[in-house]
FIVOZA-830907 format. One record per atom (N, C-alpha, C): x, y, z; residue in three letters. Coordinates in pm, whole numbers, plus 50000, padded with zeros to 5 digits. Each point is the difference from the previous one (the first is absolute). Layout:
XYZALA;...
//
This chain:
412668894618172MET;500365011550042MET;499505009150088MET;498545003849912LYS;499445008050055LYS;498514989650127LYS;499864987550036ALA;499744996650055ALA;500395000450129ALA;501664996449987ARG;500625000850145ARG;499935016350033ARG;500075011549937LEU;499795011250052LEU;498635001850054LEU;498764996049920ASP;498854996550083ASP;500184995550138ASP;499994984950010ALA;500454994850141ALA;500575007650085ALA;501045008849978ILE;500895005550089ILE;499265014650040ILE;498915005649918LYS;499495012750055LYS;498464990750100LYS;500034993049987LYS;498244991950076LYS;500804996750169LYS;501704996049996ASP;500364997350101ASP;500935014550084ASP;498855005250102SER;500385011950060SER;501744999650094SER;500044989550044THR;501514997850063THR;500924997949856THR;500014994549912LYS;501045004149885LYS;499895015349920LYS;498965005950006VAL;500125013449959VAL;500515011350095VAL;499834994650117LYS;500265007050131LYS;501985000149962LYS;500744990750016VAL;501304993549981VAL;500185008449841VAL;499595001249945LEU;500715003849818LEU;499425017649985LEU;499404999250110LEU;499225017149994LEU;501455008349961LEU;501024995950055ASP;501125008650016ASP;500655003249873ASP;500074986949885TYR;500454998349905TYR;498995001749897TYR;499055004149985ASP;499075002349917ASP;499975011949947ASP;501245006149945PHE;500605008849882PHE;499055005349923PHE;499074990249919TYR;498805006749891TYR;498974997350068TYR;499585000650076ASN;498574994650066ASN;499224988649989ASN;500784989749953LEU;499164986949946LEU;499244993050110LEU;500125005150104LEU;499534994150089LEU;498525006550041LEU;499565012449950ASP;498805006150023ASP;498894997049954ASP;499184992750110LYS;498774994449907LYS;499135006649903LYS;499855015550058GLU;499495009949919GLU;500275007349862GLU;501254999149990HIS;500655002749888HIS;500804994449888HIS;499985002549909THR;500664992549877THR;502144999250016THR;500704995249985PRO;501125002549998PRO;500025013849945PRO;501315010350059SER;500315012949932SER;500834999549932SER;500744991349939VAL;501034996649888VAL;499724992549909VAL;499755006449879THR;499704990949860THR;501394999649952THR;499684987249895LEU;500984992249931LEU;500805011849920LEU;499795009249981THR;500665013549915THR;500615002950108THR;499675005050160ASP;501025002050109ASP;501154992750016ASP;499624989350028THR;500994989949998THR;500804998849913THR;500035000549885LEU;500495000549869LEU;500645013849957LEU;500215015350094ASP;500485007649976ASP;500975002749985ASP;500695005849903ASP;501595001749953ASP;500575014750025ASP;500525003450135PRO;499845012850045PRO;501185003449941PRO;501164992649888LEU;501335006049894LEU;499634998849892LEU;498794996349990GLY;499635001549853GLY;500884991149919GLY;500074990050039LEU;500804985849925LEU;499324994749903LEU;498674998250052LEU;498884995649916LEU;499305005849897LEU;500255012550018ASP;499485007549900ASP;500924999549844ASP;499144996249886LEU;500944996649936LEU;499375007649885LEU;498535011650017SER;499865013149899SER;500725010149923SER;501415000250053ASP;500925013449952ASP;500924990349908ASP;500124986149987GLU;501094991049971GLU;499524997949851GLU;500754998649938ASP;500384995349868ASP;500514984649994ASP;499704997949832ASP;499894984850031ASP;501474995849948ASP;500985005550078SER;501524997049925SER;500184988150051SER;499804994950123ILE;500394987350048ILE;499584990449988ILE;499105000149866TYR;499644982449903TYR;500735005349901TYR;500905009349964ASP;500635001649873ASP;501274993349964ASP;500374988849954LEU;501404993450007LEU;501035009449905LEU;501245004950039GLU;500635006349939GLU;500884994149935GLU;500534987750086HIS;501434996049961HIS;499814985949972HIS;498654998649988VAL;499454982350001VAL;499664998849825VAL;500754995049936GLU;499695000249833GLU;498364985049977GLU;499595004749925LYS;498534993049998LYS;500584986849919LYS;499764987949995SER;500354988549880SER;499385000749924SER;501034998049892ASN;499754993749833ASN;499274990749968ASN;500184992350101ARG;499924978949966ARG;498605003849979ARG;500164989149902LEU;498564995149978LEU;499114991350120LEU;498695004250038ARG;499524995650099ARG;499074987949908ARG;499904986250088PRO;499074988349936PRO;498385009850010PRO;499254999549871ASP;498625000649980ASP;499424990650103ASP;500384990050034PHE;498734992350070PHE;501184988250090PHE;499484997750103VAL;501184987950081VAL;499584985349918VAL;501094996349990ALA;499844983849906ALA;499824989550086ALA;498864997050039HIS;499824990350088HIS;499624984349901HIS;500884989350066ARG;499784988549964ARG;498324994949971ARG;499494997049920ARG;498874992849957ARG;500504986549943ARG;498954989850004ILE;499584985749921ILE;500534999349873ILE;501064996949982CYS;499814998049809CYS;499074987649954CYS;499235007549914LYS;498824993749930LYS;500414988549902LYS;501655000249928GLU;500444991949879GLU;500964992550103GLU;500225002150153PHE;501244987350013PHE;500354990349964PHE;498924988649937TYR;500034990249970TYR;501004998949877TYR;500245011549902ILE;501035004349930ILE;501304999550037ILE;500425003350125PHE;500875001550063PHE;500634988850075PHE;499364997050093GLU;500234984450051GLU;500734988849968GLU;500064997149834PRO;500904993049997PRO;501255006649959PRO;500415013149968ILE;500895004650008ILE;500775003050174ILE;499495000950047PHE;500565001750178PHE;500344985549977PHE;499574989949996ASP;499854989950035ASP;501444991949949ASP;500475004949880SER;500724996249876SER;501535012950099SER;499915011950040ILE;501115003650053ILE;500384996050129ILE;498894995950114LYS;500494991050097LYS;500964986749968LYS;499514994549875LYS;500914989549977LYS;501175002049948LYS;500045009549936ASP;501375008049960ASP;500824999150109ASP;499915006750111LEU;500495005050141LEU;500274988350052LEU;499484990550017LYS;500184989350049LYS;501064992949969LYS;499954995049852SER;500834997049907SER;501145001850011SER;500235017649999GLY;501135005049982GLY;500175007349869GLY;499014999649898ARG;499855003549896ARG;499975015150011ARG;499095003950127ARG;500445015949995ARG;500165000450132ARG;500515016150040THR;500335006150132THR;499565006850023THR;500295005050115PHE;499805014850036PHE;500975007350026PHE;499645011949900VAL;500805008450029VAL;499895015250005VAL;501135005250054GLN;499975013450092GLN;499295009949920GLN;498885006750024PHE;499085009649910PHE;501095011249949PHE;499735003249891ASN;500655015049936ASN;498605003149889ASN;499885014650036GLU;499185005449925GLU;499875000649853GLU;501224993249940ALA;499835000849842ALA;499254982149953ALA;499554993050166ASP;499424990049974ASP;498965001949960ASP;498855013750020LEU;498945001250016LEU;499344996949845LEU;499914989549945ASN;499494996849861ASN;499074992850010ASN;499155006049857HIS;498504991449957HIS;500404982950017HIS;499034994350074LYS;499934985450014LYS;501154994250099LYS;500365010750076SER;501364993350062SER;499154991850171SER;500864995450073PHE;499504990750087PHE;501135007050131PHE;498985001450073PHE;500895008050143PHE;499354993150151PHE;500495001950126VAL;499764994250138VAL;499465016850033VAL;499114999150031LEU;499845014750124LEU;499124993850161LEU;500795004150082ASN;499784994850122ASN;499624986250003ASN;500434991549966GLY;500454985049949GLY;498514996149937GLY;499475004849939VAL;498914996549877VAL;500645005949855VAL;499964986649883LEU;500134999049933LEU;499025010449895LEU;500275007849883LEU;500045012049925LEU;500094993649834LEU;498865007149978ILE;500315001849807ILE;500275013149990ILE;500455006349922LEU;499895014049972LEU;498954998249838LEU;498814999649999GLU;499455000449893GLU;499835007049889GLU;499765012550070SER;500455013149918SER;500195011850079SER;500715008849899ALA;500115009750060ALA;499865008949886ALA;498885010150035LYS;499825015549925LYS;500885011550048LYS;501354999249952THR;500775009450068THR;500115011749893THR;500825013250021SER;500675011349964SER;500745008350036SER;501104999049930VAL;501135011850077VAL;498835010250090VAL;500594999650152GLN;499915016050017GLN;500925007950058GLN;499885012249987THR;500905006650083THR;499485011150137THR;501374999750098TYR;499934998850130TYR;500615013949999TYR;499865010550066SER;500785009449981SER;500535003050165SER;501474999150042PHE;500005005650113PHE;501305011950014PHE;500145003950124ASN;501175012149993ASN;501154995549919ASN;500554987650012SER;501415000949938SER;499644997949877SER;498874998449951GLY;499654997049809GLY;498694990650001GLY;499984992449869SER;499054995649982SER;500134983849955SER;499594989850051ARG;500124982349942ARG;498794995649952ARG;500334995549890GLU;498844989849912GLU;500214986550069GLU;498664996450014ARG;499854986250016ARG;498474995049980ARG;500064986849991GLN;498784990349956GLN;499225002350082GLN;498495001249999ASP;499074997150077ASP;498665003349933ASP;498924990350056GLY;498744997949944GLY;499404990650097GLY;499024994849943ARG;499154989050063ARG;500744987049945ARG;499734987950063THR;500234986950018THR;499224992350003THR;500134985249903ARG;498504986350079ARG;501014996150071ARG;500104992250093CYS;500914991050131CYS;498994986750006CYS;500224989849970ILE;499404991450035ILE;500834992050077ILE;499235000050134PHE;500944988750121PHE;499674984550009PHE;500644992550048ASP;499834985350000ASP;498774997350093ASP;499625009950067ASN;498704997550127ASN;498825003049909ASN;500085000549888GLY;498734999449934GLY;499365014550023GLY;500765013949998THR;499485008749991THR;501145012749852THR;499405008350065GLU;500695011049829GLU;500025016250087GLU;500865005449936SER;500045017350060SER;500515006649845SER;499655015350032GLU;500405002749880GLU;501105015750052GLU;500754997650096MET;500855008150093MET;501135004649871MET;500275014050071LEU;500585006449908LEU;501514990649979LEU;500635004549862PHE;501484996549933PHE;500915003150127PHE;500005015450052ARG;501315000450080ARG;499544994150123ARG;498635000350096SER;499964991050108SER;499924988649986SER;499894988249872LEU;500504987049991LEU;501635000450029LEU;500695006249923GLY;501545003350086GLY;500075002250096GLY;499665008150051LYS;500355004350129LYS;500494988450113LYS;498234995050018ALA;499674986050017ALA;501024990149989ALA;500494995849869LEU;500614991350000LEU;501674996750075LEU;500155017349970LEU;501425004950046LEU;499974996450137LEU;498875002750073LYS;499844999950159LYS;500164985450072LYS;498814988349893ASN;499984986550039ASN;499394995049892ASN;500984998549885GLY;499994988349943GLY;501044997249889GLY;499754991149920PHE;501164993349897PHE;498904996449847PHE;501305002249939THR;499734992749843THR;499894988649962THR;499234996049929ILE;499904982249953ILE;501274998249915ILE;501034992449989SER;500725002649853SER;499244991949893SER;500675003249894ASP;499454988249879ASP;500284988249983ASP;499294988349939VAL;500374990750034VAL;501844992549939VAL;500814992750076ASP;501214999749992ASP;500084987149950ASP;500274992849876GLU;499594988649953GLU;501244989550010GLU;501215005050042SER;501224995950026SER;500145000050153SER;499375005550063LYS;500074997350159LYS;500074984650084LYS;499874990049910SER;500214987750024SER;501204995750041SER;500324992650130ILE;501514995149959ILE;499734987050033ILE;501134991049955PRO;499684982049950PRO;499875000150196PRO;499724987550060GLN;499824998250148GLN;500454985050003GLN;500294992749867ASP;500014983750051ASP;501214998849956ASP;501375009750013GLY;501624993449958GLY;500024996949859GLY;499365001249919SER;500104996449879SER;501035003849947SER;500685012350010ASN;501205008349949ASN;501195001550073ASN;499934981150122ILE;501625003550027ILE;500034987549927ILE;501905003049962ASN;500244989349989ASN;501564996250050ASN;500924993249957SER;501094993250088SER;500885010050051SER;500095011449906SER;501215010450013SER;499285009750107SER;498664998250050ASP;500015010750097ASP;500244997650134ASP;500475010450090VAL;500834995050144VAL;498855002650092VAL;499454989450052SER;499075003950113SER;500875004650147SER;499355008550077ASN;500425013350063ASN;499424996150129ASN;499054998850027GLY;499314990850088GLY;498445006950032GLY;499385001250097PHE;498355001650040PHE;499695012650045PHE;498905007049954ILE;499535010050056ILE;498784990950043ILE;499825008150130TYR;498814987150091TYR;498965004250046TYR;498625005250037VAL;499145006950047VAL;498994989950073VAL;500155004650195LEU;500054990450057LEU;498675008150092LEU;498684993750085LYS;499064996950067LYS;500205001350103LYS;499865009150093SER;500274991650179SER;498964992850035SER;500014995650092GLU;498744992850033GLU;500534998150144GLU;500065012550066SER;500585002250165SER;498245003850040SER;500265000250111SER;498105003050053SER;500365013850082SER;501005004149993ASP;499975014350060ASP;499285009549956ASP;499575008650098PRO;498615008749950PRO;501035011149956PRO;501195002949995ALA;500665009749968ALA;500534996549815ALA;499624987949986VAL;500634997649862VAL;498484998249915VAL;499054994350099ARG;498824993549910ARG;499055014349955ARG;500545012050072GLN;499435014349965GLN;499855000649874GLN;501184996349901PHE;500455004149887PHE;499364990649877PHE;499075005049988LYS;499474993049827LYS;500665000349884LYS;500644986649999GLY;500675000749869GLY;501715002550030GLY;499924994350081LEU;501884998050096LEU;500774993649909LEU;501054996949920TYR;500974992449955TYR;501275003250022TYR;500884994250016LYS;501585003249997LYS;500384996849844LYS;500745008849959ILE;500654999049889ILE;501534997350006ILE;500594993349975GLY;501364995350005GLY;500824990649886GLY;501314996550041TYR;500394995249867TYR;501264986650084TYR;499854989649903CYS;501284990650087CYS;500524992949817CYS;501164994550081THR;500674993049903THR;499804983549991THR;499955000850105THR;499594983350062THR;498604994849952THR;499464990650101SER;498684994650005SER;499375006550066SER;498765004149951ILE;498845008550132ILE;499504994150062ILE;499754985550008ASN;499854994550070ASN;500794993450120ASN;501055001449961GLU;501074998450145GLU;500415015950049GLU;499835008549938ARG;500205015650060ARG;499045001350078ARG;498354993650021ILE;498925006950057ILE;499494986550099ILE;500834991350015ALA;499804988150098ALA;500095001150116ALA;500845009250062ASP;499385001750136ASP;499845017050025ASP;499265005649927ALA;499285010050007ALA;499245006050081ALA;499574991550147LYS;499125001550098LYS;501325005650099LYS;500964995249995ASN;501245006050057ASN;500995010549978ASN;499655008949922ASP;500575008249913ASP;499545012549946ASP;500355010750130PRO;499075012749958PRO;500305004249857PRO;500475000749905THR;500095005249864THR;498404988949953THR;499624992850056TYR;498564997549922TYR;499104996750108TYR;500125010450117LEU;499595006850136LEU;499234990250065LEU;501074985950019MET;499914989250147MET;498224996249943MET;500164995249894ALA;498844991849963ALA;500224994449858ALA;499094987749955ASP;500294992949885ASP;499375009649845ASP;500404998349909VAL;499695008449914VAL;499494987949885VAL;499475006149923LYS;499554994649853LYS;500445004049856LYS;500884995549954LEU;500235000649860LEU;498935002949861LEU;500025014849988MET;498645001149899MET;500575001649865MET;501245005949956ILE;500945004249879ILE;501024993450021ILE;500894996249874SER;501244993450006SER;500325004549863SER;500775011449974VAL;500585002649832VAL;501444993450018VAL;500314993649894LYS;501114992950004LYS;500935009649911LYS;501065008350020CYS;500675012549917CYS;501294990049926CYS;499745005549853PHE;500994998849916PHE;500945007649940PHE;501345001750007ASN;500825016049984ASN;499585008350037ASN;499504999950115LEU;499755012750110LEU;501055004550137LEU;500265012449994ASN;500575004350160ASN;498734993150128ASN;499884991450045VAL;498985001250050VAL;499845009350121VAL;501015002350071PRO;500185007950092PRO;499225012349956PRO;500435004749874ASN;499195013949952ASN;498735000049966ASN;499934988949951LEU;498444996749978LEU;499075002850156LEU;500504992950063GLU;499334999650159GLU;499965016449998GLU;501095007250023ASP;500085013650029ASP;499065004849934ASP;499985002349866ALA;498875007449909ALA;498654996650059ALA;499814988650045ILE;498414994950021ILE;499875009650109ILE;500984998050155HIS;499915009450101HIS;499455014049980HIS;500795004849897LYS;499975016650046LYS;498495001449855LYS;499804991349904PHE;498415002249959PHE;499075001250104PHE;500064988750078PHE;499015004150095PHE;500405004050174PHE;500875009549990SER;500595005150104SER;498565009950089SER;499095005249949ASP;499245003250077ASP;498754991650069ASP;500044991649965VAL;499224985350084VAL;500954995350043VAL;501094997350074ASN;501294997450074ASN;499294998550137ASN;499864986950037ILE;499585000050137ILE;501314994050092ILE;500165007650099GLU;501204996650086GLU;499124993950124GLU;500964987150055PHE;499614996250148PHE;500945006350084PHE;499514990550130LYS;500845001850138LYS;499954986550025LYS;500774990649974ILE;500014987750087ILE;501464994450063ILE;499204994550115LYS;501254993450110LYS;500214985449940LYS;501294997950000GLY;500084983649976GLY;500364993750075GLY;500124985750016ASN;500314989850068ASN;500845004350150ASN;500965005949940ASP;501135005850095ASP;500305009450066ASP;498265008449977GLY;499955015450056GLY;500435007749959GLY;500525004449848VAL;500485008749963VAL;498715007149911VAL;499975011749981ILE;499155005949937ILE;500224999749825ILE;499164998949904HIS;500464996349856HIS;498865010849950HIS;500505004649898TYR;498905013649946TYR;500354995049787TYR;499084987549987PRO;499994994949840PRO;499195009049938PRO;500615004649884LYS;499935008649885LYS;499134995049932LYS;499944985949921GLU;499574993949859GLU;498665000849996GLU;498965005150087TRP;498594994949995TRP;499655012849936TRP;498724997549921PHE;499465008049949PHE;498555001149967PHE;499185010450011ALA;498204999450003ALA;499794999149860ALA;499794991249888VAL;499585004649902VAL;500114984049865VAL;498615004249990PRO;499034985849916PRO;501494994049946PRO;499434983349972LEU;501254989849975LEU;499975004349838LEU;498985002849930ASP;499995001049840ASP;501145012749964ASP;499355010650094ILE;501055013149990ILE;501404996349969ILE;500384990750100ILE;501344999850042ILE;500674990249849ILE;498904989049986GLN;500564993949831GLN;499945012749884GLN;499285007050006GLU;500125006849874GLU;500885011250060GLU;500695003850088ALA;501565009250024ALA;501084992249981ALA;499814988550030ILE;501144990149942ILE;500275002549883ILE;499254997249869GLY;499735004049896GLY;500315008749913GLY;499705012250099LEU;500335012149936LEU;501605005850037LEU;500294992450133ILE;501675003950027ILE;500834988849902ILE;499234991749980THR;501114990249868THR;500015001649900THR;499265009049954GLU;499795005549843GLU;500695017650020GLU;500004997450137GLY;501025017449955GLY;499185013450001GLY;498874993250034LYS;498595012049984LYS;499605011050125LYS;500324994550085SER;499445004050172SER;499675011450005SER;501375010649946ASN;500465008650035ASN;498655008449917ASN;499534999649948ALA;498505006249893ALA;498694993850077ALA;500254994350123TYR;498885000550096TYR;500155000950124TYR;499064997650088TYR;499825003950168TYR;499204991550029TYR;499924995450125TYR;498844997450055TYR;498955006650113TYR;498934999449946ASP;499175007950082ASP;499174989250128ASP;500665002250120LYS;499374997250112LYS;498344998150019LYS;499635016349982GLU;498224998850028GLU;499404992049911GLU;500325000749853LEU;499284990449870LEU;500414985050042LEU;501344999150034LYS;500584985949998LYS;500184998549823LYS;500535006549940GLN;500095000749870GLN;501525003349954GLN;501034992549886ILE;500825009950000ILE;499425008349878ILE;500875009349960ILE;499615014149950ILE;501195005649876ILE;499294997549912LYS;501325007449907LYS;500315013950002LYS;500925003050001LYS;500415018550014LYS;499485008049878LYS;499385013850015SER;499915000949855SER;501345003349934SER;501205004250024ASP;500825000949943ASP;501704998350072ASP;500394989249986SER;501244994650080SER;500734992249915SER;501835000950050LEU;500764991249899LEU;499774985350033LEU;500864991149899ASN;499824986950038ASN;500864994250109ASN;499894988050055ASP;500434996050141ASP;501334997249905ASP;500945005350155CYS;501554999049970CYS;500534990950176CYS;499154988349997GLN;500364988650077GLN;501104993850027GLN;501014997450003ASN;501154992749948ASN;499594983250101ASN;498904993649899ILE;500164985150041ILE;500304990749915ILE;500715004549882ARG;500334990349911ARG;501274998649987ARG;500224988650001LYS;501484993350002LYS;500845002149864LYS;
//
């Protein structure tokens, strides 16, 4: 700024033009500016003069200070030097989850127990230890006692943390799950060996994959049609490329479940309701020019569909829900048994 002012002073033509506007004598080569910084900030109304003011504006009269515990340090994650001890445990948990012997359960604060397993922000963790004690928190409405203290959490990515017990609980409530205990009775016979001559076949539940080249269809990964029929599935889908129900394209049979002693339409409806959050509706024009809206297509992994069918036929599906973000079936913390009327 000073360089520009000096340049103007050296140009007599510019000085002559600007002279009438030089209220502060800035263009005078022989004199320094008559206005100082203090003059510029002059406060004729005394608005900036705080010499006679007290500090009352800094006193909070109607805001109470919090009595909650403050963390004594930020619990950053660090490399777990003993991770080799926990790695086999994590591998075992993953195998149990894949086989269905363990499941994801909606987190409840009562689940925070020593040696329990959880998923936090998509990462498995073990609550290895918790040095907790009962803390009393005071509020206007009274007082409340809760467990608090430091924990030792080991994570599947090879890190560990000493986050507060209450902080862990809040984080899991926001974005976490509990890993259930091992269920030894989870497995269901799949070979039909328990079927006898008195059982009645009521039809099939089938799962189909579209072989459409339409970008509107191919944009969905893991897209499957879930339906039922009482006759041959192959006959049912033989002319799929001319049927709007099958998106005017050939389909591939992925799962075929022969149902015995079941109300198959009700079973199909129960499966559709279980995956309602991932139901994909299409707008398809048939060969006759009529617009159709097929509704039996779902964006869900194939193994999850198999798991859901097992839960529904066992009458347990009301105790679970499908998490479309995690792409897993999660057990609810508290729920009633399934009441689906699919049994004959």
